[in-house]
N, C-alpha and C positions, 0 to 999 in steps of 0.2 A: 503493498499501500504506500503511497504517495505523503500521507498525511495522518499522523498519530495525535491524538491529544488523552493526555493522564488526566484522571475524575477522581474523586471521593473514595468510589466503589463500583461495585460491578452493576449494581441498581442503578444508579447515576449513570453509567454509560450507556444502558438501556433507557433512561429517560429523557436525558439530552438527544440521542438519536430518534426518537419519536418525535420529538420537537423539530429536530432539523428537517424531517421530512412531513411537516406540516401536519400530523395527527392529530385529528380534532376529535371532539364530540360527536357521535354518530357515525364515525368510523368503525371499522370492521378490522380485528388484525389476527389472523390464525396464526396459532402457536397449539405446542403440545400437551397433554395430560401430565406427562412424565417429567418434570422440571424442578427447581428450584422456584418458591412462590414469587421471588421478584420477577420471574418472567411475565408472568398478567396481572401484578399488583401495576407494574408499569404503565402497562396499556390501561387499568381503568384509572390510574393517574391521569392519563392524557385525557381522558374523557370517553377514552374508545371502549368499544366492546369485545373481548376476548373471544376469540373462535375456537374450540378446540376441536384439534383431528388425533387420528388413532397413531397408534406406535405400529412399526414392524421390527423386524427381527435386529435391526441395529439399535433399538432402544430409543428411536429418533422418528422424527416425522416419516408417515407413512405416505409418498409422493401421490399414489392414488386416491387417499382420502382429502389430501390436500385440494384436489381437483374438485373434488365432490362440494366442497366448502366454501368455496370460491363463488362471491356473489358482487351484485354492481355496487356495494358498500365495502367489500374489500379494499384496503387501501397499504396494508403490509403484510408479510410474511415473516415471521420469527422462526424458525429451524433451528435447534438447542444442538450442539454436539454435544451429547450426554455423556458422563463417566468415561471421559478422555479420550472417545474415539468420534470417527466422521458419521455426521446424518450422510443420506442420499442427496448430497449438495447439489451436485450438478444437475442432477433431476429436478430438484424444487425450485432452481434458479431459471432452468430452460422452460421451466413450468408458468413462474410467475413472468418470465419476459416475454410469454405469450401474451398474458392478460395488461401486460405494461403495469406490473407491481412489484413495488421496491423490497428487497429482501435484507433484511437484518440479521447477523448471524448471531445467536448467543453464544459465545464460547469460551464462558466463563470457567467450565470445567475441562478443556482442552488448550488449551495453550501450550505452543509448541506442536500440536499436531496438524498433520499434514493428508492431503489425498494426491496420489500419486505425485510427490513433489509439491506441489500446490498449497500455501498454509493455508489453513482454517481460519475464516475470518475475511478473507480477502476475496470471497467467490461473491458476496454480496455486494449492497450498495455500502453497506456498512456491515462493521465486526465489530464486537462489544465483548471485552475481558472483562474479568475480575481476580485482585492479587490480595483475598483474603486469608486469612492464618489457616484456612484448610484447601488452600488450592496447590496446584505442583509447584507453582512461582506466587511467591508471596511477598507482600510489605508490610503484613500486619492487615492492611486495610487498604484499599484502592482499587480502582480502575483505569481501562483505556477504551477509547472509539478510534477506530480507524476507518478510512476511506481511500477511494482513489481519487474524490470527486471535492474539488479546490471550494467551490461552493458552500457543499453540506459541512466539510470542515469548518470553513468562515463561520457558519451559523452554530456549529457546538460548541465551538471556542469561546462566541462572543456570550454564548445562551448560557453557559456554565459559569461565568463570569461577572454578573448581574448585567450583561449587555454592553459592557467596553467595546468600542469598537477596535481596539487593539493596533491603533493606529502608530506606527513607531516613531511618528514626528512629533510626538504629541506626549508630553508629559502624562506620567498615569495621572489618573483622577480629573484630568482637564479632556479627555476623550469625550466625542459623542456617542450617543447611542441608535442603533437602528432598530430595535426593538427591547421588549422585557427581558429579564434573563433572572436567575438564581444562582446560588453560588454551589458550586458540585466542585470546588477546586482540590485538587490533591495538594497535600503539604510538603516541604519541601524535604522532611525527615523520610514520609515514605515514600517520594520519588527518590532519594540516595538509596533508602534500601533496595526498591526495585530493580532499581540499574544495576546493584551489584547480583542481584538475583539473577536477573536476566543475560549477566556474562556467563552464567554458568549452567543456563538452562540445556542448551544443545550439547555442552561436554559433560557433564557430570549429571546431572540431575535425573534428564531422559534416560541416559545409558543405564545407571544404576534403576531406575525403575524397570526398565526393559527388562533386565538381567532377574530383576526380584520377580518378577511377572512368569516369566518362562519357568522359575522353578517350581513356583505353585501350580502352574498350568500342567508342566508334566504330571505332578502327582494327581491332578485330577483327572488327567487325559488316560487312566490307568480304570476310569470306573465307567462301563460300558450303558449305564443310562443319564450319563451326560453329555448334553449338549453343549456348545459355547457361542456366543453372540456373534451376531455374523456383522464384522466389521468392514467396508468397502476395501480399505488398504491397510492391512494388518501394518506393514512396515512405516505407516504415519500416525500409528497409534500412540498415544503419550505413554500406556501402560500404567496412569492413574489406579483403573480397578482391572481387575480380572470377573467377568461377568459369566454367567453360564445359567443354564436350564435344565431341570429337573422333567419328569414327564408330565406330572401331575404337582397339583398345588399341595396336595396331600405329602407327595416325596418330598417336594422342596422343606416345609415346615419340620418333617420328621430329619432330614438330612441337616437342616440349620441346628434344630434341638439336640443334635448329637455332637455338632461343629462344638456348640456352646458350653456343653459337658464337658468337652476337652479343653475349653479354656480360649477357644477360637472362633467366635460366634462370626455368622456372616452378615451383611446386611439384606433385609428380606423387604424390597420396597413395596411390595402391596400393603406393607403395614405401617408404612413409614409416612408421619404426618406430614414433613414438610416439601416433601418431591412427588408426592402422587394424589391427581386427582380427587379421588374416591375418598381421603383423610383430608380435604380442605375444608372443613366445616364451615371458615367463614366464609368461603366464596359461594359453597352449596347455601347458605343460611339467608347469605346477603348481607352481613353484618357489617357495620358502618358505624363510626363516631358522628357523623355528620345529622344535624336535626332534621334533613330531608328525607334521608337515607341514601343519599348520593353517593357512590355512584351507581348503585344496583335500584335507584330507583330517582324518578324525575319529582320535582319541587310539588307537583299536584299527588304525587304520593303513586305515581303510574309504575308498574315493574318495568326494566330497561330491557332485563334477559335474565329469564332464571337457567340455572344449572343443576341436572338432573343427576345424581348419583351414578345411575347407570348410563349415561350417555357413551360412553366408550367402552363396549363390551368386548372388543378385541383387545384393547390396553389393559384392559382388568385380566384377560385370561394369559396375557404374555407375562406380567409382572407377577401374578399367582404363583408361578413356576421359577422365576428369576432369583438368584442370588449373586450377589457381589462382595467381593476381599479387595477392601481399600489396600493402597500399596504405595511407600514410600521410598525415601533412600536409605533409610538406616532398619535394617529388617534381618540382620544376621541372627539376632537372636529370637526373634518372631517367627522365621519360615521352620524352623526343626518345629515349633509346639503348633504351625499351621498344618503343616503336612501330617502330623499325627493326629491331628483333630479331622483330617481328611479321610484318612486308613479307618479311624474308628467310625465315621459318618457312613462312609461307602456300605459297611454292615448292618446300618438303618433302615437302607431303602431295598 
């Protein structure tokens, strides 16, 4: 990408990207029902309506279902590169281009990932990243927006800084303003940490994660009933997670229970409160602090959009069988325990 803007968080990155694209009340933005809540919170904060599409075995947006969800009100699509690996981003961008709809890539969980050599976050109009404490590349907190489009860059840069027009010929504080903005600036301390982390991303962090993931995958590969997540380009995987499927939800729970008893429980996304659609009670019940109930209701009390718990049956079926093990660079002591737990869990299914 030609332009990059550091911001205060990954959430801020999504929010300023939506603003730069002009996303407004009444617009629809398609995204997925397996993501961190910030993806759709920022859509609602812009006054727009999140429209949720199904996953496929990549654990990212299913392009076929996205095509079904596009309407005349669709003004953006936000695919999320979940759990360190790629969405079917070329297919999604091709579909979006056919309808002249911009794509914002939520790359919060997949910084450093690639698809056939091309960096994730660079396929759409804008790419958004998070550098919070649990991400592969962390500054403790922070985020980034990247784009090829100079005009979009100018908009996000000015909006994230109270509308300052950033005229280099004018002393800061004396500039004019093209439009109103907010404060989503990254601190200098966060920036310094992020730069240090960035220098290690390709040479230290990603190679270590890939080595550790390979060791765990080798143990899981010995179990006939386990299938692995579909990764469009395994070489471009950041190896932030190893994700696998059991044949049924019952077996996924049994496998995870046995792993937990071995001291190395996996993540069962189907019951995860922060990342899975059916567990988002504040969305499903339309909870808001605003007097009118906005963004779920209009000022007159009319419901803007209802979200049914069973609206994504394919996503539910996939995630009910899905387990993930988080990978990091310091796992020398953890890996033997994880492998032992896997061997014990194999007997439980």
